[in-house]
C-alpha positions in Angstrom: 98.4 168.3 107.9 96.2 166.4 110.0 93.4 168.0 108.1 95.1 166.6 104.2 96.5 162.8 105.4 92.8 162.1 106.8 91.3 164.0 103.2 93.8 161.6 101.1 93.5 158.3 103.4 89.5 159.0 102.0 90.4 159.3 98.8 91.3 155.7 98.7 87.1 155.1 99.0 86.1 157.3 96.8 86.2 156.2 92.9 85.4 158.4 90.0 82.1 157.4 87.5 82.3 159.4 84.2 79.1 158.9 83.8 76.7 161.8 81.7 80.5 163.3 81.9 80.6 164.6 85.2 83.1 164.1 87.8 80.6 161.3 90.4 82.4 159.7 93.3 81.0 157.2 94.8 81.5 155.1 98.8 83.7 152.1 97.8 82.1 149.9 101.4 85.6 148.3 103.0 86.4 144.6 103.2 83.5 142.2 104.2 85.1 140.6 107.6 86.7 136.7 107.2 85.2 134.2 109.5 87.4 131.9 110.0 86.8 128.3 112.5 88.4 127.8 115.8 90.9 126.7 115.7 90.7 123.3 118.1 88.4 121.6 117.2 87.3 117.9 118.2 85.5 115.9 116.8 84.6 112.4 118.9 87.2 110.6 117.4 86.7 106.7 118.1 89.6 103.3 117.1 89.1 99.8 116.4 91.7 97.1 116.0 91.5 94.0 115.7 93.9 90.7 115.1 92.4 86.9 113.5 93.3 83.5 111.6 92.6 84.2 107.7 90.6 81.0 106.4 92.3 80.2 102.7 90.2 81.6 100.1 89.3 85.7 102.1 87.1 88.1 100.6 85.8 90.7 103.0 87.5 90.0 106.0 86.4 93.2 108.7 83.8 96.2 107.7 83.5 99.7 109.4 79.2 100.4 108.7 77.8 103.4 109.7 74.9 104.7 112.3 71.5 105.6 112.1 72.1 108.4 114.5 75.9 110.3 113.1 77.8 110.9 110.0 81.1 108.6 109.8 83.9 109.3 109.1 86.6 107.2 107.7 89.9 108.7 108.3 93.0 105.9 108.3 92.9 102.4 108.2 95.7 99.7 108.4 96.2 96.7 107.9 99.3 93.8 108.2 99.2 90.3 108.0 102.0 86.8 108.7 101.8 83.2 107.2 103.5 80.7 107.0 104.9 81.0 103.9 105.1 84.3 102.3 102.5 85.8 100.0 101.3 88.7 98.7 98.5 89.9 96.7 95.9 92.8 96.7 94.2 94.4 99.6 91.3 96.6 98.5 88.9 99.0 100.7 86.1 98.1 98.9 83.2 100.7 100.4 79.6 98.7 100.2 75.3 100.4 100.0 74.1 97.2 101.8 75.7 94.7 104.8 77.2 91.7 104.3 75.3 88.7 104.5 75.7 85.3 106.6 79.5 84.2 107.8 81.4 83.5 110.7 81.7 86.9 112.6 82.9 88.9 116.0 82.8 92.6 117.1 85.7 94.5 117.3 84.9 97.0 120.3 85.7 100.3 119.7 87.4 102.7 122.0 87.0 106.4 122.2 90.3 109.0 121.9 88.7 111.1 125.2 87.1 108.5 127.7 84.5 112.0 127.8 82.7 111.2 124.4 79.4 109.1 123.9 79.8 105.2 123.2 80.6 104.7 119.2 77.8 103.9 117.1 79.7 102.9 114.1 80.2 98.7 114.1 83.4 97.6 113.4 83.4 93.7 111.8 85.3 90.7 111.8 84.7 87.6 109.9 86.8 84.1 110.4 84.3 82.5 107.7 83.5 84.6 105.1 79.8 86.2 104.3 77.4 84.3 102.8 77.2 87.3 100.9 78.8 90.6 100.6 77.4 94.0 99.8 76.5 95.9 96.8 80.1 97.7 96.7 79.8 101.7 95.4 80.9 102.0 92.2 84.8 100.5 92.0 87.5 100.3 95.3 88.3 103.6 97.4 92.3 102.0 97.3 93.8 98.9 96.3 97.5 97.4 96.9 99.7 95.3 96.8 100.4 93.3 100.2 103.1 90.7 101.4 102.4 88.4 104.1 105.9 88.0 105.2 106.6 85.1 107.0 105.5 83.8 110.4 107.7 85.8 113.0 108.7 87.9 111.1 108.5 91.8 111.7 105.6 93.4 108.9 104.7 96.7 108.4 101.2 97.4 107.8 99.7 99.2 104.8 98.7 102.9 105.5 95.4 104.1 103.9 94.9 108.1 105.0 92.3 110.3 103.5 92.6 113.5 105.3 96.4 114.4 104.7 96.0 116.4 101.5 92.7 118.5 102.3 90.3 116.5 101.3 87.5 114.7 102.6 86.7 111.4 104.4 84.4 108.7 104.2 81.4 108.9 104.9 79.4 106.0 106.0 75.3 107.3 106.1 73.5 104.6 107.7 73.4 101.6 108.7 73.7 99.9 105.6 76.8 102.4 104.2 79.9 100.8 105.1 83.7 100.6 104.1 85.6 96.6 103.5 89.1 95.7 103.8 89.0 93.3 101.1 90.9 90.6 99.9 89.5 89.4 96.5 90.0 85.7 97.4 93.1 85.7 97.6 94.8 82.6 99.1 97.0 82.6 102.4 98.3 79.7 104.3 98.0 80.1 107.9 96.8 83.5 107.9 97.2 86.1 110.3 95.6 89.6 109.6 95.7 92.3 112.6 94.2 95.6 111.4 92.6 99.1 112.7 90.1 102.1 111.8 90.1 105.4 113.0 86.7 107.1 112.8 84.9 110.3 114.3 81.3 110.4 114.2 79.2 113.9 114.5 
């Protein structure tokens, strides 16, 4: 009985070959094993956030620019704002192929999500006075939505941009000239205050 079962199982891996009218057989190799990525692989992850007073007619409010030594992958961007006069306007996430020049700026220091991660190499810049020249855009904006600036003292829900929730790729920045900016196309805001955050990985 065991011998019969063994022959039957062997037959599952044998297929007839009718070439030249003969009943020949060939062996079908078993399927190759699947390669599965290890679960729980951690990439060096960082966040940077800040808030600043908005100039009256704002363009790029903040930028995240890449690195000479790492591939920067943007996962998430949040932005919210308040004003002394309620207003709504367009906010864009614009990828640029060159860094902005001029303007009044300061850098928002990145924080690693794990103290064991090395220092971040990407640079986050806030603008309190518009850049004199904006870097060249890399195509159309990645995202653009209408954003509400609530009255000062009111609760302002953030506008959130996620890039990895649908098995898609994050926004890749390669080199210091590759930047992702939070842009308001000359939006006029009275008494505006803007808060934002970037989240990214480096590999």
